[in-house]
Backbone as ProteinMPNN parsed JSONL, in Angstrom:
{"seq_chain_A": "MSNNIYENLSQLGGSASQPEKPEDAILETVANPRPGSDYLVRFTCPEFTSLCPVTGQPDFAHLVIDYAPARLLVESKSLKLYLSSFRNHQAFHEDCTVGIAERLIEELQPKWLRLGGYWYPRGGIPIDVFFQSGKPPLGLWIPDTGVQPYRGRG", "coords_chain_A": {"N_chain_A": [[-23.685, 14.842, -6.164], [-22.587, 12.6, -3.832], [-21.878, 13.506, -0.405], [-19.979, 12.12, 0.901], [-17.714, 10.498, -0.906], [-16.266, 8.239, -0.267], [-17.774, 6.361, 1.074], [-18.671, 3.839, 0.34], [-16.33, 2.028, 0.238], [-14.531, -0.827, 0.799], [-12.025, -1.6, 1.621], [-10.178, 0.522, 2.333], [-8.84, 1.948, 5.153], [-9.244, -0.107, 6.982], [-8.607, -3.601, 7.79], [-7.572, -5.586, 5.159], [-7.546, -8.412, 3.427], [-4.867, -10.085, 1.648], [-5.137, -10.705, -1.808], [-5.058, -13.81, -3.375], [-4.536, -14.132, -6.15], [-4.339, -12.306, -9.254], [-6.877, -12.109, -10.432], [-8.719, -12.344, -8.322], [-8.523, -10.005, -6.908], [-10.037, -7.01, -5.859], [-10.631, -4.155, -7.511], [-11.205, -1.1, -6.164], [-13.245, 1.913, -6.761], [-13.694, 5.523, -6.683], [-15.958, 8.365, -7.142], [-14.835, 10.832, -9.327], [-13.869, 13.719, -8.21], [-13.472, 15.922, -9.826], [-14.471, 15.847, -12.514], [-14.64, 17.443, -14.912], [-12.196, 18.358, -15.393], [-9.058, 17.965, -17.016], [-6.499, 16.067, -16.096], [-3.655, 14.446, -14.765], [-3.138, 11.453, -13.277], [-0.655, 9.6, -11.279], [0.687, 6.63, -10.508], [3.397, 5.101, -8.937], [5.123, 2.118, -8.81], [7.758, 0.935, -7.558], [8.757, -1.67, -6.842], [7.598, -3.975, -8.027], [6.568, -7.229, -8.338], [6.368, -10.57, -9.965], [6.168, -13.925, -11.121], [8.234, -16.021, -13.16], [6.709, -17.753, -15.721], [7.883, -20.091, -16.537], [10.329, -20.891, -15.243], [9.59, -20.351, -12.717], [10.988, -18.62, -11.077], [11.449, -15.383, -9.309], [10.548, -12.331, -10.801], [11.23, -8.845, -11.299], [10.095, -5.582, -11.325], [9.678, -2.033, -12.219], [7.044, -0.17, -12.036], [5.187, 2.37, -13.824], [2.181, 4.088, -13.773], [0.26, 5.927, -15.571], [-2.581, 8.02, -15.652], [-5.509, 9.607, -17.153], [-8.173, 10.723, -15.512], [-11.68, 9.946, -15.97], [-14.811, 9.564, -15.115], [-14.271, 8.212, -12.78], [-11.976, 7.329, -10.217], [-9.223, 5.307, -9.188], [-9.045, 3.566, -6.171], [-6.304, 3.962, -3.94], [-5.336, 2.02, -2.157], [-6.624, -0.4, -2.728], [-5.446, -0.551, -5.37], [-2.718, -1.056, -4.637], [-2.978, -3.605, -3.251], [-4.077, -5.083, -5.376], [-1.8, -4.977, -7.263], [0.309, -6.18, -5.616], [-0.953, -8.769, -5.428], [0.294, -10.197, -7.732], [2.494, -11.391, -6.802], [2.624, -13.986, -6.479], [1.853, -14.901, -9.034], [2.421, -16.375, -12.085], [3.514, -15.256, -15.188], [4.53, -13.827, -18.23], [6.546, -10.788, -18.727], [5.387, -9.324, -20.516], [2.667, -10.018, -20.478], [1.858, -9.482, -17.997], [2.297, -6.616, -17.713], [0.641, -5.53, -19.812], [-1.756, -6.817, -19.032], [-2.435, -5.601, -16.621], [-2.803, -2.961, -17.187], [-5.008, -3.185, -19.05], [-6.901, -4.134, -17.359], [-7.191, -2.002, -15.613], [-8.207, -0.089, -17.353], [-10.651, -1.348, -17.992], [-11.967, -1.321, -15.6], [-12.003, 1.62, -14.806], [-12.41, 3.156, -17.041], [-10.912, 5.254, -18.053], [-9.956, 8.437, -19.546], [-7.599, 8.493, -20.809], [-4.769, 6.362, -20.667], [-1.573, 5.117, -19.709], [0.923, 2.749, -19.253], [4.024, 2.088, -18.018], [6.356, -0.582, -18.04], [9.16, -1.336, -16.528], [11.358, -3.714, -16.443], [13.499, -5.55, -14.663], [16.704, -7.214, -15.323], [16.413, -10.374, -16.845], [18.033, -13.386, -17.511], [20.157, -11.725, -18.344], [19.104, -9.753, -19.928], [17.337, -6.935, -19.832], [13.949, -6.182, -19.909], [11.648, -3.948, -21.34], [8.295, -2.877, -21.153], [5.636, -1.25, -22.605], [2.503, 0.218, -22.747], [-0.26, 2.114, -24.148], [-3.418, 3.731, -24.111], [-4.274, 5.199, -26.309], [-4.352, 8.471, -27.693], [-3.637, 10.944, -25.652], [-5.538, 13.427, -23.773], [-5.84, 16.643, -25.235], [-3.47, 19.027, -24.552], [-3.08, 17.921, -22.062], [-0.631, 17.666, -19.339], [2.074, 15.733, -19.298], [4.484, 14.613, -17.483], [7.835, 13.31, -17.727], [8.589, 9.983, -17.11], [10.706, 9.503, -15.414], [12.18, 7.234, -14.814], [15.074, 5.794, -15.422], [16.857, 4.317, -18.266], [17.944, 0.805, -18.265], [21.171, 0.316, -16.985], [23.076, -1.218, -15.754], [26.007, -1.79, -14.306], [27.486, 0.035, -15.571]], "CA_chain_A": [[-22.723, 14.008, -5.807], [-22.742, 12.3, -2.265], [-20.976, 14.281, 0.374], [-18.905, 11.03, 1.23], [-17.61, 9.593, -1.966], [-15.766, 7.122, 0.045], [-18.547, 5.564, 1.877], [-18.79, 2.272, -0.219], [-15.092, 1.369, 0.14], [-14.408, -1.876, 1.938], [-10.619, -1.95, 2.017], [-9.435, 1.659, 2.887], [-9.125, 2.271, 6.66], [-9.366, -1.342, 7.567], [-7.769, -4.692, 7.307], [-7.87, -6.137, 3.97], [-6.637, -9.444, 3.125], [-4.038, -10.063, 0.334], [-5.717, -11.563, -2.778], [-4.152, -14.831, -3.772], [-4.233, -14.025, -7.376], [-4.903, -10.987, -9.676], [-8.384, -12.242, -10.729], [-9.397, -12.28, -7.043], [-8.42, -8.703, -6.39], [-11.073, -6.115, -6.214], [-10.21, -2.737, -7.588], [-12.3, -0.204, -5.869], [-13.142, 3.148, -7.356], [-14.476, 6.491, -6.143], [-16.156, 9.437, -8.103], [-13.937, 11.771, -9.552], [-14.578, 15.025, -7.782], [-13.208, 16.975, -10.838], [-14.524, 15.15, -13.837], [-14.646, 18.315, -15.999], [-10.866, 18.95, -15.677], [-8.128, 16.966, -17.512], [-5.366, 16.027, -15.226], [-2.788, 13.209, -14.779], [-2.797, 10.856, -12.008], [0.343, 8.778, -11.497], [1.181, 5.777, -9.565], [4.679, 4.486, -9.221], [5.399, 0.849, -8.104], [9.149, 0.392, -7.897], [8.99, -3.03, -6.248], [6.615, -4.962, -8.387], [7.174, -8.598, -8.526], [5.697, -11.532, -10.304], [6.977, -15.028, -11.14], [8.408, -16.489, -14.509], [5.849, -18.918, -15.851], [8.681, -21.381, -17.082], [11.191, -21.299, -14.211], [9.067, -19.988, -11.284], [11.854, -17.662, -10.417], [10.784, -14.019, -9.224], [10.673, -11.289, -11.722], [11.075, -7.617, -10.582], [9.731, -4.369, -12.161], [9.369, -0.743, -11.767], [5.848, 0.237, -12.993], [4.761, 3.662, -13.815], [0.987, 4.007, -14.24], [-0.481, 7.307, -15.65], [-4.01, 7.998, -16.412], [-6.3, 10.954, -17.063], [-9.436, 10.125, -15.171], [-13.078, 10.44, -16.589], [-15.835, 9.626, -13.914], [-13.698, 7.423, -11.675], [-10.555, 7.245, -9.661], [-8.911, 4.074, -8.623], [-8.536, 3.82, -4.843], [-4.918, 3.485, -3.91], [-5.14, 0.901, -1.234], [-7.084, -1.545, -3.604], [-4.583, -0.754, -6.376], [-1.658, -1.855, -3.958], [-3.431, -4.997, -3.02], [-4.19, -5.824, -6.773], [-0.506, -5.17, -7.777], [0.804, -7.206, -4.949], [-1.587, -10.076, -5.916], [1.021, -10.712, -8.811], [3.785, -11.81, -6.312], [2.793, -15.461, -6.781], [1.324, -14.949, -10.389], [3.181, -16.829, -13.191], [3.205, -14.727, -16.426], [5.601, -13.185, -18.766], [6.403, -9.451, -18.56], [4.369, -8.547, -21.447], [1.21, -10.324, -20.059], [1.643, -8.646, -16.663], [2.196, -5.358, -17.834], [-0.474, -5.287, -20.574], [-2.969, -7.163, -18.414], [-2.663, -4.521, -15.498], [-3.249, -1.855, -18.029], [-6.288, -3.616, -19.583], [-7.907, -4.277, -16.267], [-7.418, -0.585, -15.089], [-9.269, 0.515, -18.362], [-11.957, -1.993, -17.815], [-12.684, -0.744, -14.455], [-11.926, 2.922, -14.717], [-12.719, 3.856, -18.222], [-10.294, 6.626, -18.232], [-9.902, 9.279, -20.844], [-6.44, 7.966, -21.376], [-4.016, 5.539, -19.732], [-0.436, 4.489, -20.208], [1.625, 2.085, -18.194], [5.434, 1.711, -18.376], [6.833, -1.717, -17.122], [10.678, -1.372, -16.488], [11.559, -4.934, -15.789], [14.902, -5.76, -14.487], [17.206, -8.354, -16.401], [16.208, -11.926, -16.729], [18.84, -13.85, -18.37], [21.07, -10.889, -18.794], [18.401, -8.928, -20.768], [16.176, -6.225, -19.484], [12.72, -6.12, -21.097], [10.665, -2.847, -20.888], [7.004, -3.15, -21.991], [4.877, 0.005, -22.786], [1.136, 0.264, -23.234], [-1.012, 3.308, -24.071], [-4.672, 3.421, -24.672], [-4.617, 6.036, -27.325], [-3.818, 9.809, -27.542], [-4.034, 11.694, -24.506], [-6.282, 14.644, -23.951], [-4.963, 17.739, -25.917], [-2.963, 19.883, -23.523], [-2.58, 17.337, -20.772], [0.787, 17.68, -18.93], [2.588, 14.382, -19.0], [5.901, 14.61, -17.237], [8.804, 12.178, -18.036], [8.501, 8.896, -16.052], [11.794, 9.526, -14.399], [12.729, 5.965, -14.835], [16.323, 5.688, -16.237], [17.081, 3.114, -18.944], [18.647, 0.066, -17.423], [22.549, 0.483, -17.198], [23.749, -2.129, -15.021], [27.163, -1.175, -13.51], [28.178, 1.124, -16.376]], "C_chain_A": [[-22.919, 13.881, -4.26], [-21.688, 13.071, -1.637], [-19.759, 13.479, 0.659], [-18.714, 10.3, 0.045], [-16.868, 8.35, -1.538], [-16.348, 6.089, 0.89], [-18.802, 4.056, 1.544], [-17.482, 1.572, -0.245], [-15.01, 0.347, 1.14], [-12.955, -2.198, 2.251], [-9.765, -0.802, 2.562], [-9.899, 1.785, 4.292], [-9.539, 0.953, 7.425], [-8.496, -2.355, 7.2], [-8.405, -5.321, 6.114], [-6.988, -7.412, 3.675], [-6.021, -9.425, 1.617], [-4.761, -11.047, -0.652], [-4.504, -12.506, -3.216], [-3.72, -14.847, -5.185], [-4.988, -12.864, -8.041], [-6.396, -11.002, -9.892], [-9.191, -12.124, -9.534], [-9.333, -10.877, -6.486], [-9.491, -7.68, -6.692], [-10.425, -4.517, -6.166], [-11.406, -1.808, -7.31], [-12.021, 1.175, -6.425], [-14.018, 4.145, -6.572], [-14.752, 7.418, -7.36], [-15.12, 10.409, -8.397], [-14.414, 13.112, -9.168], [-14.186, 16.174, -8.797], [-13.314, 16.492, -12.289], [-14.527, 16.23, -15.0], [-13.181, 18.828, -16.272], [-9.976, 17.787, -16.163], [-6.976, 17.129, -16.789], [-4.663, 14.637, -15.102], [-2.739, 12.787, -13.408], [-1.587, 9.803, -12.278], [0.56, 7.983, -10.315], [2.517, 5.105, -9.873], [4.91, 3.27, -8.225], [6.828, 0.325, -8.32], [9.521, -0.949, -7.388], [7.963, -4.036, -6.687], [7.121, -6.315, -8.592], [5.998, -9.635, -9.121], [6.616, -12.874, -10.54], [7.072, -15.583, -12.73], [7.584, -17.731, -14.695], [6.562, -20.235, -16.271], [9.531, -21.793, -15.76], [10.498, -21.192, -12.692], [9.85, -19.144, -10.449], [11.326, -16.247, -10.401], [11.339, -13.095, -10.276], [10.553, -9.871, -11.0], [10.857, -6.487, -11.634], [9.556, -3.229, -11.474], [8.343, -0.261, -12.685], [5.577, 1.747, -12.804], [3.367, 3.679, -14.467], [0.486, 5.486, -14.363], [-1.789, 7.096, -16.175], [-4.67, 9.461, -16.273], [-7.809, 10.545, -16.71], [-10.7, 10.632, -15.931], [-14.134, 10.543, -15.349], [-15.225, 9.059, -12.772], [-12.339, 7.555, -11.435], [-10.418, 5.804, -9.096], [-8.465, 4.306, -7.095], [-7.258, 3.228, -4.63], [-4.592, 2.211, -3.112], [-5.517, -0.457, -2.083], [-5.994, -1.759, -4.71], [-3.292, -1.419, -5.712], [-1.806, -3.239, -3.74], [-3.443, -5.824, -4.434], [-2.652, -5.972, -7.293], [0.232, -6.169, -6.95], [0.144, -8.6, -5.192], [-0.628, -10.816, -7.043], [2.254, -11.468, -8.324], [3.922, -13.277, -6.597], [2.189, -15.837, -8.104], [2.395, -15.374, -11.428], [2.835, -16.224, -14.547], [4.51, -13.902, -17.026], [5.571, -11.691, -18.598], [5.529, -8.815, -19.448], [3.06, -8.822, -20.949], [1.02, -9.53, -18.703], [1.327, -7.172, -16.956], [0.849, -4.889, -18.65], [-1.771, -5.598, -19.934], [-3.399, -6.097, -17.328], [-3.333, -3.421, -16.226], [-4.703, -2.104, -18.525], [-7.316, -3.586, -18.501], [-8.178, -2.819, -15.745], [-8.458, 0.083, -16.079], [-10.509, -0.058, -18.273], [-12.722, -1.318, -16.597], [-12.872, 0.642, -14.307], [-12.536, 3.627, -15.817], [-12.307, 5.1, -18.321], [-10.235, 7.376, -19.481], [-8.705, 8.946, -21.54], [-5.627, 7.158, -20.331], [-2.614, 5.013, -20.328], [0.258, 3.89, -18.932], [3.086, 1.553, -18.696], [5.926, 0.567, -17.569], [8.397, -1.823, -17.377], [11.169, -2.531, -15.847], [13.166, -5.078, -15.674], [15.408, -7.128, -15.27], [16.787, -9.652, -15.977], [17.194, -12.459, -17.84], [19.791, -12.822, -19.003], [20.421, -9.692, -19.707], [17.268, -8.213, -20.051], [15.181, -6.012, -20.523], [11.694, -4.894, -20.351], [9.49, -3.103, -21.843], [6.235, -1.845, -21.638], [3.445, -0.158, -23.245], [0.576, 1.576, -23.109], [-2.212, 3.109, -24.807], [-5.188, 4.291, -25.811], [-3.949, 7.371, -27.249], [-4.412, 10.363, -26.309], [-4.741, 12.956, -24.769], [-5.347, 15.777, -24.374], [-4.719, 18.751, -24.638], [-2.753, 19.201, -22.069], [-1.139, 17.335, -20.623], [1.098, 16.271, -18.489], [3.947, 14.362, -18.643], [6.581, 13.216, -17.543], [8.522, 11.179, -16.869], [9.662, 9.036, -15.001], [12.421, 8.344, -14.231], [13.973, 5.922, -15.862], [16.325, 4.227, -16.995], [18.039, 2.21, -18.1], [20.128, 0.091, -17.819], [23.507, -0.354, -16.631], [24.824, -1.485, -14.211], [27.828, -0.127, -14.36], [27.663, 2.327, -16.361]], "O_chain_A": [[-23.312, 14.801, -3.542], [-20.651, 13.3, -2.258], [-18.643, 13.999, 0.675], [-19.527, 9.398, -0.151], [-16.801, 7.419, -2.341], [-15.719, 5.143, 1.364], [-19.096, 3.215, 2.394], [-17.491, 0.46, -0.773], [-15.388, 0.588, 2.287], [-12.706, -3.037, 3.116], [-8.737, -1.062, 3.188], [-11.086, 1.744, 4.618], [-10.168, 1.053, 8.478], [-7.637, -2.123, 6.349], [-9.612, -5.558, 6.065], [-5.76, -7.333, 3.712], [-6.548, -8.89, 0.641], [-4.957, -12.196, -0.258], [-3.335, -12.154, -3.377], [-2.699, -15.454, -5.508], [-6.05, -12.444, -7.582], [-7.097, -10.039, -9.579], [-10.37, -11.802, -9.683], [-10.118, -10.596, -5.58], [-9.806, -7.546, -7.874], [-9.933, -3.898, -5.223], [-12.396, -1.733, -8.038], [-10.879, 1.61, -6.572], [-14.956, 3.739, -5.885], [-14.067, 7.384, -8.382], [-14.495, 10.781, -7.404], [-15.345, 13.615, -9.798], [-14.586, 17.316, -8.57], [-12.434, 16.684, -13.127], [-14.397, 15.757, -16.129], [-12.942, 19.593, -17.207], [-10.183, 16.669, -15.693], [-6.409, 18.221, -16.785], [-5.353, 13.673, -15.431], [-2.389, 13.522, -12.485], [-1.525, 9.213, -13.356], [0.624, 8.511, -9.205], [2.718, 4.597, -10.976], [4.886, 3.424, -7.004], [7.075, -0.574, -9.125], [10.688, -1.306, -7.552], [7.492, -4.85, -5.892], [8.245, -6.411, -9.085], [4.828, -9.504, -8.761], [7.777, -12.844, -10.132], [6.07, -15.567, -13.445], [7.721, -18.681, -13.925], [5.957, -21.304, -16.348], [9.413, -22.921, -15.281], [10.852, -21.856, -11.717], [9.535, -18.909, -9.282], [10.758, -15.857, -11.422], [12.534, -13.13, -10.573], [9.732, -9.797, -10.085], [11.438, -6.527, -12.718], [9.306, -3.249, -10.269], [8.573, 0.026, -13.859], [5.74, 2.286, -11.709], [3.293, 3.32, -15.643], [0.321, 6.177, -13.358], [-2.102, 6.209, -16.969], [-4.364, 10.284, -15.411], [-8.554, 10.086, -17.576], [-10.665, 11.734, -16.479], [-14.221, 11.582, -14.694], [-15.672, 9.431, -11.687], [-11.557, 7.865, -12.334], [-11.377, 5.205, -8.609], [-7.61, 5.149, -6.824], [-7.031, 2.095, -5.057], [-3.663, 1.466, -3.425], [-4.776, -1.44, -2.083], [-5.624, -2.896, -5.001], [-2.824, -2.379, -6.324], [-0.896, -4.028, -3.993], [-2.947, -6.939, -4.592], [-2.303, -7.07, -7.725], [0.816, -7.053, -7.578], [0.893, -9.574, -5.117], [-0.813, -12.019, -7.224], [2.983, -12.082, -9.102], [4.993, -13.806, -6.892], [2.002, -17.033, -8.329], [3.315, -14.57, -11.576], [1.829, -16.684, -15.087], [5.369, -13.418, -16.29], [4.46, -11.258, -18.293], [4.947, -7.782, -19.118], [2.259, -7.888, -20.962], [-0.059, -8.986, -18.467], [0.319, -6.598, -16.545], [0.103, -4.014, -18.209], [-2.769, -4.906, -20.134], [-4.579, -5.777, -17.184], [-4.419, -3.006, -15.824], [-5.536, -1.208, -18.384], [-8.432, -3.096, -18.671], [-9.331, -2.486, -15.471], [-9.426, 0.715, -15.657], [-11.493, 0.657, -18.46], [-13.868, -0.873, -16.65], [-13.879, 0.993, -13.692], [-13.166, 4.66, -15.587], [-13.067, 6.023, -18.615], [-10.518, 6.762, -20.509], [-8.668, 9.063, -22.764], [-5.874, 7.345, -19.139], [-2.624, 4.496, -21.444], [0.194, 4.4, -17.813], [3.235, 0.742, -19.61], [5.92, 0.734, -16.35], [8.814, -2.376, -18.395], [11.436, -2.417, -14.65], [13.931, -4.72, -16.57], [14.626, -7.955, -15.74], [16.821, -9.977, -14.791], [17.146, -11.99, -18.978], [20.208, -13.04, -20.14], [21.133, -8.793, -20.155], [16.292, -8.87, -19.687], [15.41, -5.738, -21.701], [11.17, -4.907, -19.238], [9.606, -3.45, -23.019], [6.216, -1.425, -20.481], [3.318, -0.783, -24.298], [0.827, 2.227, -22.096], [-2.248, 2.502, -25.878], [-6.336, 4.175, -26.238], [-2.863, 7.361, -26.669], [-5.601, 10.215, -26.023], [-4.603, 13.538, -25.845], [-4.204, 15.854, -23.923], [-5.611, 19.164, -23.898], [-2.335, 19.826, -21.094], [-0.413, 17.057, -21.578], [0.548, 15.708, -17.543], [4.707, 14.066, -19.564], [5.943, 12.164, -17.593], [8.243, 11.608, -15.749], [9.499, 8.685, -13.832], [13.336, 8.365, -13.407], [13.764, 6.022, -17.071], [15.901, 3.197, -16.472], [18.843, 2.726, -17.324], [20.363, -0.115, -19.009], [24.691, -0.263, -16.957], [24.48, -0.609, -13.418], [28.709, 0.566, -13.852], [28.195, 3.234, -17.001]]}, "name": "protein", "num_of_chains": 1, "seq": "MSNNIYENLSQLGGSASQPEKPEDAILETVANPRPGSDYLVRFTCPEFTSLCPVTGQPDFAHLVIDYAPARLLVESKSLKLYLSSFRNHQAFHEDCTVGIAERLIEELQPKWLRLGGYWYPRGGIPIDVFFQSGKPPLGLWIPDTGVQPYRGRG"}
């Protein structure tokens, strides 16, 4: 393994432009320095935004991405840029949530991945969307997401 697993990154440590749409975003990866260990990586995005494909109004979600890496790790700045590229993207909650999970699986080929999309109410109804790639590795510690069910003011 190279002494510098970060040498091929183009976005980390410099200025990187915001992708106009998710398909334009580049998800950069680095070699997993511990490929023989089963461990969990968690990214929490409490301010995810996209647009309703019908009304064009903004939608807001709290995303929790958990994955057990295999050979690759996602570089966090590229993930942030990818997730923020949804800001002007029109899609339903289900499409955004599952599409993000599928793209991460395609790029990382993790041992396991799950994504919880906790969407704030639209039309008075909160919508939560959950995706999981299969069974997690045996013995993997998977803490609770810590996201409370939507309660409104009550």
